[in-house]
N, C-alpha and C positions, 0 to 999 in steps of 0.2 A: 308570563314568566318574568316580567320586568323586575318584580320584587326579588326573585331568586337571583337574577343577574346582578342586580344592585348589591345584594348581600355578598355575593361572591367577590365583587369588586372591593367591598369594605374588607373582607377577609384577606384578599390579596394585598391591599395596602398595609395591613397590620403585619402580614408575613415579611414584607419588605423592610419594615421599620425595625423589627427586632434585631436582625443582623447589623443594621446601621447603628443602633444604639450600642451594641456590643463592640463594634469598631471604635465608636467615640469614647468608649470607657477608658481607653488608654490616655486619651486627652484629659479626662477628668482626674485620673490618677497621677499621671506624670506631668501634664501641662499646667494644671491649676491647683493640684493638690486638693481636689474635692471628690474623693472616691465615693462618698455616700450619695452625692447627687448623681453620679454616673450609674451607680448600682440601682438607685431608685428609678432612673429612667429605663434601665433594662427590665426591672420588675414590671413597671407599668406597661412596657411594650409587650411583654409576655402575657400579662393579664388581658390586654386588648386582643390578643390572638384567641385566648380562651373564650372571651366574650363574643368574638366574631364567629367562632365555631358553633357556639350555642345559637347565635343568630342565624347561622346557615342551616342548622338542623330545624329551627323554628320555621324558616322560609320553606324548607323541603316538606315539613308537615303541613303548612298551610297550603301548599301546592298539591297536597295528597299524594306525595311521592314516597313518603314513609308513614308507617303507623305509629311509630314512637321515636322520640328524640334519641333513645338509647338503642340504636340499630347495630352497633358493633362495639366490641370490647375496647378498641383503641379510642373510639369517639367517647364512649362512656367514661373512660379514664379521665379525659380532658373535662368532660362535663361535671364529674364528681369532684375534681380538684377545684374547678370554678365554684361549685356549690360551697365548698369549704371556705373559700375566700369571701363569698357573699354572705354567708350565714354564721360563721365562726370568727372569733376575734383573732387578731394577729395578721402577719404578713405571709407572703409566699416564702417558706423556709428554704433557703438555697445556700450553696456553698460560697458564693461571692460575698453576701452579706455576713454569713457566719465567720468567714475568714477575716473580713475587715474588722468585725466587732470582737474578734478573738473569742468567740463563744464555742468554738470546736475544742473540746477537751481531749486532744489526741490527734492522730492522723486520720483525715477523712478517706473514705473508700468511695471510689467513683465507678459506676456501672455504665459501660458503653455498649451499644448494640451495633450489629452489622460491622463488626471489626475487620472482616475480611473484604468489605466493600470499599474500594478506594474512592467511591463517589459520595460516601456518607459524610455529611457536614460534621465537623469537630467543633462544636460549640462549647465555650467554657462555662455555660450555665447549667448547673445540675440542681435538682430539688431533692429534699430529704424524703426518703422512702418511708421511714417511720412516721414522719409528720403526716403524709397524705393517707397512709394506711390507718392511722389512728383517727384522723379527721373524717375519713369515709365511715369507719366503724361507729363513730359517734354521731352519725347523721341519718337521715331517713333513706340514705343510699346504701346502708350497711349490707343489704342482701346482695348488692352488686360486687362487693369486695372480693369474694372467692374467685369469681370469673376473671376479675382484673389481675389478681395475683397469678392465676393460672396462665392467662394470656401472656403476661410479661415475664413468666418463668421465675417469679420472685421467691418461690419456696426453694427451688434448687439452687438459686443464687445465694440465698440466705444460708443454706447449708454450707456452701463453699466459703462464704465470708466468715461464718462462725468458726469453721475449721482452720482458718488461716491465723497464724500467730500475730499478724498485724491487722486483723479484721475486727470490726465492731459494727454490728448492724445499726446501732443507734447513730452511728456517724457515716451511714451509707447514703449516697446521693445518686440519682439516676439522671441520665442526660435528657433534658426537657426537649431538645430538638428531635429526638427519636420519637417521643410521645406525640409531638405536633405533626411530624412528618407522616406517621402512620395514620393518624386521624384524618388529615387533609387528603392523603393519598386515597383513603377509602371513600371519602366523599366524592372525589373526582372520578375514580374508577367506577363507582356504583351509580353515580347520578350525573356525571359530566355531560352526557348526551342531552340533558335537559337545561344545560347552562350555556349561555352565549356570552363570550367575553365582551365587556362594555368599557374597557379602558386598557391602557398599556400594561398595568400590573396584572390584571386579571388575564390578559392574553398570554403573558409570560407564564404565570403560575398554572393556568389550566393546561397548557402544553406540558409543563414540567412534571406535574403530578400525574399525568397520564402515563408517563414512562419511567418515573422514579422507581427504584427497587423497593419492594416491600421490606419492612423491618422484620428481621428474623430473631425472635427473642432467644433462640437457642445459640445464636451466633453472637456471643457476648464476651466481653472482657472486663476484668476487675483491676482497677488501678489503685494501689495502696501507697 
């Protein structure tokens, strides 16, 4: 199982680096006036997590612990977004870059999950819902989109956004930390018994994701 343990250590390293890059973003914006560099670092750190989750699922499949990489809708969401970035042109469409480049024509709408959970991380990084919905629908993962929409309660949320006088679905972004949290939580709760921590980061995150609250897509808030 050393490959599995090594891959979880890689995943744990990337999980640590994303919040570190988010913290450093203030330095790039206010300290040296280089916001694009800071945003790029956050985007790269996020993509590294996506790649590490993919690697984790490959390691689980190689260990014959899963039959498919797409074992759960939360994991499938991450893998499908990664597929967009690997096989379609463009960047991870997110609120930080769109705000910096002033490409948001109107007020953005932000979707947060687990709003009643005080332990839920409040990350400033949100990704465009329409961007990943269209990207998935235009890929060979199109058949997986209905289950993703259902799991994340996106149809009900869209109805609420569209009904709001300040809502615009095309300007709606979803908290990426919620997507990541539920995918990693599912990996750890389902397969954690087969994983042995092989470093400081993996020890911390293996314990953390065994006890972290599940994301409840019906416990959401909309920020306009």
